[in-house]
Steps between C-alpha positions, in 0.01 A plus 500: 500500500409714189474874509342696224666838425205651314125517527258475217250778458199557277532877541630627160521857634746391772716319251517785255564749780798285609637501151441865418644619832804271488847631588652338191440719194458206261235335711326830552493556124341163448230577751422837355505348150239243610283775640525713185415197286202416713375859483532508124320165458167573669316801641348297784845375608636855474210620717591243768862609494412870522278432798767313692823610670677405174397834362700686770791273430490578124491871580798464732701295247424753224673770709824307575811673381761227551680422171467121547124536532441686173330203330269452797416868503411508133294191530307645800435818293365276224266327742375837633444623145294189425283567806452853371405368158239268664366820672577340843717790611557858392833663441581795716707768329824583678505841670 
């Protein structure tokens, strides 16, 4: 009897969410790097990311203060900056 330990999905948002929210810093970095690359590549793709729950995830990762997540934090900030450059979001000045 064969058991499969994983399911295939066609939902790219779910896959990227799993990577970017991963407990392992290296895997999280890879997920956020992919998101930042996708956002830089095409405005329509960036629009889809901004209008999904991945946007909230990028904002959360950009605020992480754990030393082992510095690379992920910087990459998330880069992705958010790209969204701002595409005029998909506006920056809010800190109070």
